[in-house]
DSSP file (Angstrom, degrees, kcal/mol; ACC not computed):
  #  RESIDUE AA STRUCTURE BP1 BP2  ACC     N-H-->O    O-->H-N    N-H-->O    O-->H-N    TCO  KAPPA ALPHA  PHI   PSI    X-CA   Y-CA   Z-CA
    1    1 A M              0   0    0      0, 0.0     2,-0.5     0, 0.0     0, 0.0   0.000 360.0 360.0 360.0 137.2    0.0    0.0    0.0
    2    2 A E        -     0   0    0     29,-0.0     2,-0.3     0, 0.0    29,-0.0  -0.858 360.0-156.2 -99.6 128.6    1.3    3.4   -0.8
    3    3 A Y        -     0   0    0     -2,-0.5     2,-0.1     1,-0.1    27,-0.0  -0.673  20.2-106.5-101.6 156.6    0.7    6.1    1.8
    4    4 A H        -     0   0    0     -2,-0.3    27,-0.2     1,-0.1    -1,-0.1  -0.400  35.6-105.7 -75.2 157.2    0.6    9.8    1.3
    5    5 A K        -     0   0    0     -2,-0.1    -1,-0.1     1,-0.1     0, 0.0  -0.698  47.2 -98.8 -80.0 133.1    3.4   12.1    2.4
    6    6 A P        -     0   0    0      0, 0.0     3,-0.4     0, 0.0     2,-0.4  -0.284  37.8-146.7 -56.7 132.8    2.4   14.0    5.5
    7    7 A V  S    S+     0   0    0      1,-0.2     5,-0.1     2,-0.1    -3,-0.0  -0.828  77.8   3.9-102.1 140.4    1.2   17.5    4.7
    8    8 A L  S  > S+     0   0    0     -2,-0.4     4,-2.8     3,-0.1     5,-0.2   0.878  82.2 163.4  53.9  40.1    1.9   20.4    7.1
    9    9 A L  H  >  +     0   0    0     -3,-0.4     4,-2.5     1,-0.2     5,-0.3   0.947  69.6  39.5 -55.6 -57.5    3.9   17.9    9.2
   10   10 A N  H  > S+     0   0    0      1,-0.2     4,-3.0     2,-0.2    -1,-0.2   0.899 116.1  51.6 -63.7 -40.0    5.7   20.4   11.4
   11   11 A E  H  > S+     0   0    0      2,-0.2     4,-1.6     1,-0.2    -1,-0.2   0.907 111.5  48.0 -63.1 -40.9    2.8   22.7   11.7
   12   12 A S  H  < S+     0   0    0     -4,-2.8     4,-0.4     2,-0.2    -2,-0.2   0.941 116.6  41.1 -64.2 -48.1    0.6   19.8   12.9
   13   13 A V  H >< S+     0   0    0     -4,-2.5     3,-1.3    -5,-0.2     5,-0.5   0.870 110.3  57.9 -72.3 -35.9    3.0   18.5   15.4
   14   14 A D  H >< S+     0   0    0     -4,-3.0     3,-1.7    -5,-0.3    -1,-0.2   0.892 100.0  60.4 -56.5 -38.6    3.9   22.0   16.6
   15   15 A G  T 3< S+     0   0    0     -4,-1.6    -1,-0.3     1,-0.3    -2,-0.2   0.680  93.9  64.0 -64.7 -18.1    0.2   22.5   17.4
   16   16 A L  T <  S-     0   0    0     -3,-1.3    -1,-0.3    -4,-0.4    -2,-0.2   0.651  94.5-142.9 -78.5 -14.7    0.4   19.6   19.8
   17   17 A N    <   -     0   0    0     -3,-1.7    -3,-0.1    -4,-0.4    -2,-0.1   0.963  25.7-136.7  47.7  60.2    2.9   21.6   22.0
   18   18 A I        -     0   0    0     -5,-0.5    -1,-0.1     1,-0.1     6,-0.0  -0.180  12.5-150.0 -54.1 128.5    4.7   18.3   22.8
   19   19 A V    >   -     0   0    0     -3,-0.1     3,-2.8     1,-0.1    24,-0.1  -0.915  18.4-133.1 -96.1 122.6    5.7   17.8   26.4
   20   20 A P  T 3  S+     0   0    0      0, 0.0    23,-2.6     0, 0.0    25,-1.6   0.723 105.5  39.0 -54.3 -25.1    8.9   15.7   26.3
   21   21 A E  T 3  S+     0   0    0     23,-0.2    21,-0.1    22,-0.2    -3,-0.0   0.248  97.5 117.2-105.7  11.4    7.6   13.3   29.0
   22   22 A G    <   -     0   0    0     -3,-2.8    24,-2.3    23,-0.1     2,-0.5  -0.108  62.9-121.9 -78.1 173.6    4.0   13.3   27.8
   23   23 A I  E     -a   46   0A   0     22,-0.2     2,-0.3    24,-0.0    24,-0.2  -0.977  32.1-178.0-118.2 129.2    1.8   10.5   26.4
   24   24 A Y  E     -a   47   0A   0     22,-2.6    24,-2.7    -2,-0.5     2,-0.4  -0.903  15.2-149.6-130.1 154.8    0.4   10.8   22.9
   25   25 A V  E     -a   48   0A   0     -2,-0.3     2,-0.6    22,-0.2    24,-0.2  -0.992   2.2-163.5-129.2 130.0   -1.9    8.7   20.7
   26   26 A D  E     -a   49   0A   0     22,-2.6    24,-2.8    -2,-0.4     3,-0.4  -0.947   7.0-175.9-109.7 108.9   -1.9    8.5   16.9
   27   27 A L  S    S+     0   0    0     -2,-0.6    46,-0.3     1,-0.3     2,-0.2   0.596  80.0  41.7 -84.8 -10.9   -5.2    7.0   15.8
   28   28 A T        +     0   0    0      1,-0.1    -1,-0.3    23,-0.1    23,-0.2  -0.578  68.8 166.8-133.5  71.1   -4.4    6.9   12.1
   29   29 A Y    >   +     0   0    0     21,-2.3     3,-2.5    -3,-0.4     4,-0.3   0.881  11.8 153.7 -58.5 -50.2   -0.7    5.7   12.0
   30   30 A G  T 3  S-     0   0    0      1,-0.3    29,-0.2    20,-0.2    -1,-0.2  -0.361  81.2  -9.7  57.9-118.6   -0.4    4.8    8.3
   31   31 A S  T 3  S-     0   0    0     -2,-0.2    -1,-0.3   -27,-0.2    -2,-0.1   0.460  97.9-114.9 -91.8  -1.8    3.2    5.1    7.3
   32   32 A G    <>  +     0   0    0     -3,-2.5     4,-2.8    -4,-0.2     5,-0.2   0.620  68.3 139.8  85.7  13.3    4.1    6.7   10.6
   33   33 A G  H  > S+     0   0    0     -4,-0.3     4,-1.4     1,-0.2     5,-0.1   0.927  78.1  38.2 -57.5 -49.5    5.1   10.2    9.3
   34   34 A H  H  > S+     0   0    0     -5,-0.2     4,-2.4     1,-0.2    -1,-0.2   0.888 115.4  54.5 -70.1 -38.2    3.5   12.1   12.2
   35   35 A S  H  > S+     0   0    0     -6,-0.3     4,-2.6     1,-0.2    -2,-0.2   0.905 105.5  52.8 -62.0 -41.6    4.5    9.5   14.8
   36   36 A K  H  X S+     0   0    0     -4,-2.8     4,-1.6     1,-0.2    -1,-0.2   0.902 110.5  47.8 -61.1 -40.7    8.1    9.7   13.8
   37   37 A E  H  X S+     0   0    0     -4,-1.4     4,-0.9    -5,-0.2    -1,-0.2   0.895 110.5  51.2 -68.8 -39.3    8.1   13.5   14.2
   38   38 A I  H >X S+     0   0    0     -4,-2.4     3,-1.1     1,-0.2     4,-0.7   0.931 108.4  52.4 -61.6 -44.7    6.3   13.2   17.6
   39   39 A L  H >< S+     0   0    0     -4,-2.6     3,-0.7     1,-0.3    -1,-0.2   0.842 101.0  61.0 -61.9 -33.4    9.0   10.7   18.8
   40   40 A K  H 3< S+     0   0    0     -4,-1.6    -1,-0.3     1,-0.2    -2,-0.2   0.814 109.0  44.2 -59.9 -28.6   11.8   13.1   17.8
   41   41 A R  H << S+     0   0    0     -3,-1.1     2,-0.3    -4,-0.9    -1,-0.2   0.534  98.0  87.8 -97.1  -8.2   10.3   15.6   20.3
   42   42 A L    <<  +     0   0    0     -4,-0.7   -21,-0.2    -3,-0.7    23,-0.1  -0.678  46.1 179.5 -90.5 145.9    9.7   13.1   23.1
   43   43 A K  S    S-     0   0    0    -23,-2.6   -22,-0.2    -2,-0.3    -1,-0.2   0.764  83.9 -11.5-104.0 -69.8   12.4   12.3   25.7
   44   44 A G  S    S+     0   0    0    -24,-0.8   -23,-0.2     2,-0.1    -2,-0.1   0.256 109.2 109.3-116.3  10.0   10.9    9.8   28.1
   45   45 A G        -     0   0    0    -25,-1.6     2,-0.3    -6,-0.1   -22,-0.2   0.166  62.3-116.2 -73.8-164.5    7.3   10.0   27.0
   46   46 A K  E     -a   23   0A   0    -24,-2.3   -22,-2.6     2,-0.0     2,-0.4  -0.995  14.1-160.6-141.6 144.4    5.2    7.5   25.2
   47   47 A L  E     -ab  24  66A   0     18,-3.1    20,-2.4    -2,-0.3     2,-0.5  -0.995   6.7-166.9-126.3 126.0    3.5    7.3   21.9
   48   48 A I  E     -ab  25  67A   0    -24,-2.7   -22,-2.6    -2,-0.4     2,-0.4  -0.957  10.8-168.0-113.3 126.3    0.7    4.8   21.2
   49   49 A A  E     -ab  26  68A   0     18,-3.1    20,-3.1    -2,-0.5     2,-0.4  -0.922   5.9-161.1-121.8 142.6   -0.4    4.3   17.6
   50   50 A F  E     + b   0  69A   0    -24,-2.8   -21,-2.3    -2,-0.4     2,-0.3  -0.939  21.5 146.7-119.4 140.3   -3.4    2.5   16.1
   51   51 A D  E     - b   0  70A   0     18,-1.8    20,-0.7    -2,-0.4    21,-0.1  -0.844  31.8-155.1-165.8 140.3   -3.9    1.2   12.6
   52   52 A Q        +     0   0    0     -2,-0.3     2,-0.3    18,-0.2    20,-0.1   0.571  65.1 102.7 -93.2  -9.3   -5.9   -1.8   11.3
   53   53 A D     >  -     0   0    0     18,-0.2     4,-1.5     1,-0.1     3,-0.2  -0.557  67.9-140.7 -79.9 136.4   -3.9   -2.2    8.0
   54   54 A I  H  > S+     0   0    0     -2,-0.3     4,-1.5     1,-0.2    -1,-0.1   0.884 103.7  57.3 -58.9 -40.1   -1.3   -5.0    7.8
   55   55 A E  H  > S+     0   0    0      1,-0.2     4,-0.7     2,-0.2    -1,-0.2   0.871 102.5  54.1 -61.4 -37.3    0.9   -2.6    5.8
   56   56 A A  H >4 S+     0   0    0      1,-0.2     3,-1.1    -3,-0.2    -1,-0.2   0.900 103.8  55.5 -64.5 -39.7    0.9   -0.1    8.7
   57   57 A K  H >< S+     0   0    0     -4,-1.5     3,-1.5     1,-0.3    -1,-0.2   0.875 102.4  56.7 -60.4 -36.5    2.0   -2.8   11.1
   58   58 A Q  H 3< S+     0   0    0     -4,-1.5    -1,-0.3     1,-0.3    -2,-0.2   0.719 104.5  53.8 -67.1 -20.2    5.0   -3.4    8.8
   59   59 A N  T << S+     0   0    0     -3,-1.1    -1,-0.3    -4,-0.7    -2,-0.2   0.382  79.8 137.7 -91.5   2.1    5.9    0.3    9.2
   60   60 A A    <   -     0   0    0     -3,-1.5     2,-0.3    -4,-0.2    -3,-0.1  -0.174  56.1-118.4 -56.5 140.9    5.9    0.1   13.0
   61   61 A I        -     0   0    0      2,-0.1     2,-1.1     1,-0.1    -1,-0.1  -0.619  12.6-134.8 -83.9 135.1    8.7    2.0   14.7
   62   62 A N        +     0   0    0     -2,-0.3     2,-0.3     5,-0.0     5,-0.1  -0.769  58.3 123.1 -91.6  95.9   11.2    0.1   16.8
   63   63 A D    >   -     0   0    0     -2,-1.1     3,-2.1     3,-0.3    -2,-0.1  -0.967  65.4-130.2-156.3 135.1   11.5    2.3   19.8
   64   64 A K  T 3  S+     0   0    0     -2,-0.3    -1,-0.1     1,-0.3    -2,-0.0   0.712 110.5  56.5 -64.1 -18.7   10.9    1.6   23.5
   65   65 A R  T 3  S+     0   0    0    -19,-0.1   -18,-3.1   -23,-0.1     2,-0.4   0.460  97.6  81.5 -87.3  -1.5    8.7    4.8   23.7
   66   66 A F  E <   -b   47   0A   0     -3,-2.1     2,-0.4   -20,-0.2    -3,-0.3  -0.888  52.6-175.8-116.0 133.8    6.4    3.5   20.9
   67   67 A V  E     -b   48   0A   0    -20,-2.4   -18,-3.1    -2,-0.4     2,-0.5  -0.995   9.9-159.5-126.1 125.3    3.5    1.0   21.1
   68   68 A F  E     -b   49   0A   0     -2,-0.4     2,-0.5   -20,-0.2   -18,-0.2  -0.905   2.7-165.7-105.3 130.3    1.8   -0.1   17.9
   69   69 A I  E     -b   50   0A   0    -20,-3.1   -18,-1.8    -2,-0.5     2,-1.5  -0.964  14.0-145.9-116.8 117.1   -1.7   -1.6   18.2
   70   70 A N  E     +b   51   0A   0     -2,-0.5     2,-0.3   -20,-0.2   -18,-0.2  -0.637  62.9  87.8 -83.7  88.8   -3.0   -3.4   15.1
   71   71 A G  S    S-     0   0    0     -2,-1.5   -20,-0.3   -20,-0.7     2,-0.2  -0.981  83.8 -69.8-171.1 169.7   -6.7   -2.5   15.3
   72   72 A N    >   -     0   0    0     -2,-0.3     3,-2.0   -20,-0.1   -44,-0.1  -0.532  39.0-131.0 -75.0 135.3   -9.4   -0.1   14.5
   73   73 A F  G >  S+     0   0    0    -46,-0.3     3,-1.9     1,-0.3     4,-0.2   0.675  99.1  78.6 -63.6 -16.0   -9.1    3.2   16.4
   74   74 A R  G 3  S+     0   0    0      1,-0.3    -1,-0.3     2,-0.1     3,-0.3   0.719  95.3  49.5 -66.0 -15.9  -12.8    3.0   17.3
   75   75 A F  G X  S+     0   0    0     -3,-2.0     3,-2.1     1,-0.2     4,-0.5   0.212  74.0 116.4-101.9  14.0  -11.7    0.5   20.0
   76   76 A F  G X>  +     0   0    0     -3,-1.9     3,-1.7     1,-0.3     4,-1.2   0.810  66.4  64.8 -57.9 -31.3   -8.9    2.7   21.4
   77   77 A K  G 34 S+     0   0    0      1,-0.3    -1,-0.3    -3,-0.3    -2,-0.1   0.786  94.6  61.4 -62.1 -25.6  -10.6    3.0   24.8
   78   78 A N  G <4 S+     0   0    0     -3,-2.1    -1,-0.3     1,-0.2    -2,-0.2   0.692 110.0  40.5 -71.5 -17.9  -10.2   -0.8   25.2
   79   79 A F  T <4        0   0    0     -3,-1.7    -2,-0.2    -4,-0.5    -1,-0.2   0.597 360.0 360.0-106.9 -15.6   -6.4   -0.4   25.0
   80   80 A L     <        0   0    0     -4,-1.2    -2,-0.1    -3,-0.1    -3,-0.1   0.438 360.0 360.0-101.0 360.0   -5.8    2.8   27.1
C-alpha cells in the first residue's frame, strides 16, 4: 500500500505543544510520518499508535517509547 506524504507535518506537530515526558496517541498511523516526528520531540514520554492495516504494522517504529496496536481506532478506549 502506498501512503501519502504528511502535509503540514511540522505545523501539525507544533500545534500539539509536545511535552517531552507526555503520552500521545496517533489514531491513524499509516506510514508513521506524524508519529516519527512526535517521537523526535519526546524524551521519556510514550506514543501509542493504532492502525488496522497490515501494511501499517510493517511500518511500526522500533522504539521503547512506541507501542503499535494493530486494530481499528474506534476501539482505542479498550487499550488505554
